Every structure is written in C-alpha cells, then in structure tokens.
C-alpha positions in Angstrom: -34.7 4.8 18.8 -35.8 1.2 19.3 -32.7 -1.0 20.0 -33.5 -5.2 19.3 -30.8 -7.6 19.7 -31.9 -11.3 17.9 -29.8 -14.1 20.2 -30.1 -17.9 20.9 -29.7 -20.1 23.9 -25.7 -21.0 24.8 -24.6 -18.1 22.4 -21.6 -16.6 24.8 -21.8 -13.7 22.0 -25.0 -13.0 22.6 -24.3 -13.1 26.5 -21.7 -10.6 26.0 -23.3 -8.2 23.9 -26.5 -8.2 26.4 -24.6 -7.4 29.1 -22.8 -4.6 27.5 -26.2 -3.3 26.1 -27.8 -3.4 30.3 -23.9 -2.0 31.4 -24.5 1.3 29.1 -27.9 1.8 30.6 -29.2 0.4 26.6 -33.2 -0.8 26.7 -33.3 -3.5 24.3 -36.1 -5.7 22.9 -34.2 -9.2 23.3 -35.5 -11.9 20.9 -34.7 -15.4 21.3 -34.4 -17.3 17.8 -35.0 -20.7 19.7 -38.2 -19.4 21.1 -39.5 -17.2 17.9 -38.6 -19.9 14.9 -41.6 -18.0 13.0 -39.2 -14.9 13.0 -36.4 -16.9 11.5 -37.3 -15.1 7.8 -37.0 -12.1 9.6 -33.5 -12.5 11.1 -32.1 -14.2 7.6 -33.6 -11.1 5.8 -31.2 -8.7 8.3 -28.3 -11.0 8.3 -28.4 -11.2 4.5 -29.2 -15.2 4.9 -26.3 -15.8 7.3 -27.5 -18.3 9.7 -25.6 -16.3 12.8 -26.6 -14.3 16.1 -26.1 -11.9 18.2 -27.7 -9.5 15.4 -28.3 -6.1 16.4 -30.5 -3.4 15.2 -30.9 0.0 16.5 -33.0 2.4 14.6 -31.8 2.0 10.9 -28.4 0.2 11.7 -28.2 -3.5 11.6 -24.6 -5.1 12.8 -24.5 -8.9 12.7 -22.5 -10.4 15.4 -20.4 -7.7 15.6 -17.9 -8.9 18.4 -18.4 -12.6 17.0 -21.2 -14.8 16.7 -22.7 -18.5 16.9 -24.3 -20.2 14.5 -27.8 -22.0 13.9 
C-alpha cells in the first residue's frame, strides 16, 4: 500500500510525522509543497481546500494534520 506525505519546509508537525513514520519503518513518498507548487491543486483536493500540512495519504485513507499542522 502506497504512503505519501505532503509537507513544507520549517513545519515542526511535518518533521515530527516524518520521524514517527521512519521510526515505525513506514516507507513513504515525501512531497514538499514549497518545491512542488504545481501540485497545490491536488493537495487542496485532499484537504477540502484547507491550506495545511502535513497530509498523510495511506492507500485510500487521508489524514489532514493528524497531530497539528502548519498553514501555508
């Protein structure tokens, strides 16, 4: 099952979630919205137009800022 993590630079919530996933051995594709602004429409679809990260997509499950988030 594919796991994707949407993040941005200088987001402590993003960094914490990345650490947690890595410690649990979960492999994931990381998408930095600052470096991939062209993907913003896709991220906004996932979040219901909320401008917040991190967003974790695991298979069909979407978690928007599961432990707090940073706006952008």
